[in-house]
C-alpha positions in Angstrom: 34.3 -23.0 21.8 34.2 -26.6 21.3 35.0 -27.5 24.9 32.6 -25.1 26.5 30.1 -26.4 23.6 30.8 -30.1 25.1 30.6 -29.1 28.2 27.0 -26.9 27.8 25.2 -29.3 25.6 24.2 -31.8 28.0 22.3 -29.3 30.7 21.0 -27.6 27.6 19.4 -31.0 26.2 17.5 -31.4 29.8 15.8 -27.8 29.5 15.6 -27.4 25.9 13.0 -29.1 24.1 15.1 -29.8 20.1 12.9 -30.0 17.3 13.5 -32.5 14.1 16.4 -31.7 12.5 16.3 -28.9 10.0 12.3 -28.4 10.8 12.8 -25.1 12.2 14.0 -22.1 9.7 15.1 -18.8 9.5 14.9 -16.6 6.4 16.7 -13.7 6.1 16.3 -10.3 3.8 18.9 -7.8 3.5 17.9 -4.6 1.4 20.4 -2.6 -0.1 19.4 0.8 -1.5 22.2 2.9 -3.6 21.9 6.4 -3.4 20.7 7.1 -6.9 20.6 3.7 -7.9 24.2 4.0 -8.9 26.4 1.1 -8.2 29.2 3.2 -7.3 27.4 4.8 -4.9 27.2 4.5 -1.0 23.6 3.8 0.7 21.7 2.3 3.4 21.0 -1.4 4.2 18.1 -2.9 6.3 18.1 -6.3 7.1 14.8 -8.5 7.9 14.1 -11.8 9.4 10.9 -13.8 9.4 10.7 -17.4 10.8 8.4 -20.3 11.7 7.5 -22.0 14.9 6.4 -19.5 17.8 9.1 -17.0 17.4 12.7 -15.9 17.0 14.4 -16.3 20.2 18.2 -15.5 19.1 20.3 -14.4 15.7 23.6 -14.1 14.7 25.1 -13.2 10.9 27.7 -11.9 9.4 27.7 -9.1 6.6 30.0 -7.9 4.1 30.6 -4.6 2.9 29.1 -2.6 5.8 29.9 0.2 8.3 30.5 -0.7 11.7 27.5 1.1 13.2 23.6 -0.4 13.3 20.9 0.7 14.7 19.0 -2.4 16.6 15.6 -2.7 15.1 13.8 -5.7 17.0 11.3 -4.9 19.7 12.3 -4.4 23.3 11.2 -3.1 26.0 11.1 -3.6 30.2 9.3 -5.9 32.9 8.5 -6.1 36.4 8.5 -1.9 37.0 12.4 -2.1 36.9 15.2 -0.1 35.1 17.2 -3.5 35.0 14.7 -6.1 33.8 14.9 -5.6 30.0 12.8 -7.5 27.9 12.4 -8.7 24.1 15.8 -8.3 22.0 19.6 -6.6 23.3 22.3 -6.4 20.7 25.1 -8.4 22.3 27.9 -8.4 19.5 28.3 -5.6 16.9 31.8 -6.3 16.2 34.0 -5.2 13.1 36.7 -8.4 12.2 38.8 -7.3 8.8 36.1 -6.9 6.5 33.3 -8.3 8.2 30.5 -7.1 10.7 29.4 -9.5 12.7 26.2 -9.0 14.6 24.4 -11.2 17.4 21.5 -10.1 18.9 19.4 -12.1 21.5 16.2 -12.0 24.0 17.4 -11.5 27.4 15.6 -13.5 30.2 14.6 -11.8 33.5 15.9 -13.5 37.0 14.0 -16.6 37.7 13.2 -14.7 40.9 11.2 -12.1 38.9 7.4 -11.8 38.4 7.7 -11.8 34.3 9.9 -12.7 32.0 9.0 -10.5 28.9 10.1 -12.9 26.5 8.2 -11.6 23.4 6.6 -14.5 21.1 5.5 -14.5 17.8 8.7 -12.2 16.6 8.8 -13.5 12.7 6.0 -15.3 12.8 2.5 -12.9 13.4 0.7 -11.7 10.2 1.0 -8.1 9.9 2.0 -7.1 13.5 2.5 -7.5 17.0 1.1 -9.1 20.2 -2.3 -7.7 21.0 -1.4 -7.6 24.7 -4.0 -6.1 26.8 -3.8 -2.4 26.9 -0.6 -2.4 24.7 0.2 -1.4 20.9 -1.8 -3.5 19.0 -1.6 -5.3 16.0 -3.7 -8.0 14.3 -2.8 -11.5 16.3 -2.2 -12.4 19.8 0.3 -14.7 21.0 2.1 -15.3 23.9 1.4 -14.5 27.4 -0.1 -11.3 29.1 3.0 -9.4 30.0 0.9 -6.8 32.4 4.3 -5.0 33.2 5.5 -4.3 29.9 6.6 -0.8 29.4 8.8 1.3 27.4 8.3 -0.9 24.2 10.2 0.0 21.1 10.0 -1.2 17.7 6.4 -2.4 17.8 4.4 -3.3 15.7 7.0 -4.8 13.6 5.7 -6.3 10.3 6.2 -5.3 6.9 4.1 -4.0 4.4 5.5 -6.4 1.9 2.7 -9.4 1.3 5.5 -11.7 1.2 6.9 -10.9 3.8 3.6 -10.1 6.1 5.4 -11.9 9.3 9.0 -10.4 8.4 10.7 -8.0 11.2 13.3 -5.7 10.8 16.4 -7.0 12.4 18.6 -3.8 11.7 19.5 -1.3 9.7 23.1 0.6 8.7 25.2 2.3 5.9 27.4 1.0 3.6 30.2 3.4 2.0 31.0 4.3 -1.5 31.9 1.4 -3.6 31.2 -1.3 -1.1 28.6 -4.3 -2.2 26.7 -5.2 1.4 25.7 -8.9 1.3 25.7 -12.0 3.5 29.1 -14.1 4.6 29.3 -17.0 2.5 31.7 -18.8 5.4 30.3 -21.7 7.2 29.1 -20.7 10.6 28.5 -17.4 10.2 24.8 -18.0 10.2 23.1 -19.2 13.7 19.9 -18.9 15.5 17.5 -20.3 17.6 13.9 -20.2 18.0 11.0 -20.8 20.3 9.2 -23.7 20.1 6.5 -23.3 23.1 4.9 -20.5 24.8 5.8 -20.1 28.3 4.0 -18.8 31.2 4.6 -15.3 32.6 7.3 -16.7 35.2 9.3 -19.2 32.7 10.0 -18.9 29.1 9.1 -21.4 26.6 10.8 -24.0 25.1 14.0 -23.5 22.3 15.1 -25.4 19.1 18.5 -26.8 18.7 18.3 -26.8 15.0 17.8 -24.2 12.7 17.7 -23.8 8.8 18.7 -20.5 6.6 17.8 -19.1 3.7 19.4 -15.4 2.8 17.9 -13.0 0.0 19.9 -9.7 -1.1 18.0 -7.3 -2.9 19.1 -4.0 -4.5 17.7 -1.3 -6.1 20.1 -1.6 -9.0 18.2 -1.5 -12.4 15.7 0.1 -11.0 16.1 4.0 -9.3 16.6 7.3 -11.1 16.4 5.7 -14.6 12.8 4.5 -14.1 11.7 7.5 -11.8 12.3 6.4 -8.3 13.9 9.6 -7.7 14.1 9.3 -4.0 15.1 5.9 -3.8 12.5 4.1 -1.7 11.7 1.0 -4.5 8.6 2.8 -5.5 7.6 5.4 -8.2 4.8 7.1 -6.8 3.6 10.7 -5.6 6.9 11.4 -3.5 9.3 11.0 -6.6 7.3 13.9 -8.3 7.6 15.9 -5.2 11.2 15.2 -5.5 11.5 16.1 -9.4 9.5 19.4 -8.8 11.6 20.3 -5.6 14.8 20.2 -8.3 13.5 21.1 -11.4 16.2 23.0 -13.6 19.0 21.7 -11.5 22.1 20.8 -13.6 23.2 17.4 -12.2 25.5 14.3 -12.6 23.1 12.2 -15.4 21.3 9.6 -13.9 21.3 11.0 -10.5 19.0 13.0 -8.5 15.9 13.5 -10.5 17.4 13.2 -13.7 15.5 10.0 -15.2 16.8 10.7 -18.9 20.4 11.1 -18.2 20.6 14.4 -20.0 22.3 16.3 -16.8 19.5 18.5 -16.4 16.0 18.2 -14.5 13.7 19.3 -16.4 10.2 18.1 -18.6 11.8 15.1 -19.8 12.6 13.7 -16.4 8.8 14.2 -15.5 7.7 11.9 -18.5 10.4 9.2 -17.3 8.3 9.8 -14.2 4.9 9.1 -15.5 5.6 6.6 -17.9 6.8 4.2 -14.8 4.5 5.6 -12.1 3.2 2.4 -9.8 6.3 0.8 -10.6 8.0 -1.2 -7.5 11.6 -2.4 -7.2 12.0 -6.4 -8.1 13.0 -8.4 -5.5 16.6 -10.5 -5.6 16.9 -14.1 -6.0 16.6 -16.0 -2.9 20.0 -18.4 -2.4 19.5 -21.4 0.4 22.1 -21.9 3.0 21.5 -25.1 5.2 22.9 -24.5 8.9 21.7 -28.1 10.6 23.2 -29.3 13.9 23.1 -28.2 17.3 23.6 -24.5 18.0 25.7 -22.8 20.6 23.2 -20.1 21.0 20.3 -22.7 21.9 22.7 -24.7 24.3 23.2 -20.9 25.9 19.4 -20.7 26.2 19.3 -23.6 27.9 21.6 -22.1 30.4 19.2 -19.2 30.8 16.3 -21.1 31.3 18.5 -22.8 34.1 18.5 -18.9 35.7 21.5 -17.6 34.2 21.1 -13.9 33.2 22.0 -13.5 29.7 22.2 -9.6 29.8 24.7 -10.4 32.3 26.9 -13.1 30.5 26.5 -12.3 26.8 27.8 -14.7 23.9 30.2 -16.6 25.0 33.5 -16.3 22.6 32.4 -12.7 21.7 32.2 -9.1 23.1 29.0 -7.6 24.7 27.8 -4.2 22.6 25.0 -3.1 24.1 21.8 -4.2 25.8 18.5 -3.1 27.0 16.6 0.2 25.8 18.5 2.6 23.4 
């Protein structure tokens, strides 16, 4: 890997404009939802990202405590009326290594001979939605070239409802087993990525960063859930939880599971009182942990080769196994 980086970086530097050291950043958030807000239970997770510059180009992260199957959530489509000219993001690696799950996603670049490249700008930077490409799904902001041939679009618009993450994009989602604790790997080098730093035209992508700083945040629904009236486990106490309680009224359950808010093992009027007491509450967000990742990233060097005409969807990520690409 080091020898490949040595050989490829000079070419990348000719083609990619590097941002000032650590100027570019990617914030990652892992939302972990335990079934019934019980720490010994399994559940689901979602990974989100938000960025600066002109949007996300590639992202690699290693997660612990999650199941191998993942659902990619980043926006993607096709361009040029072709079944092989993919646009937006593909999953290039989803690999289990011991107890870890290594995930790598990146945008695909059409061949240099293609009329339109299909690179998506503004992913992770646009407030409240996807670009307003004419005739396509609308968000609230416009950024990037007019990709007139874009078709088969998935996972747009992508912004989150959380006002603190109004530009955040859903990266991937999945599940975890009973007794597992999903989290980011703390090992050096397990976070990597690159950002677009300028808008390209229809026939060529923009420049890509060589330096990115990361922050990570993990939030869970523990200490917030059944005992606070969040019976359906979505992180909010609202009318949906009343419906969940009503449909299970008079059932005998394990204490503090299902809609047993007071923990007596029976779903009854006392659990309705728990719900009314906490109506309107929202689960708190976890604590952010800064993880600096300076240096010239190999994924950005790979981006330089893409701009030289080597198609990412064919070459994959050096040293890693290509998992899937294109449209699901």
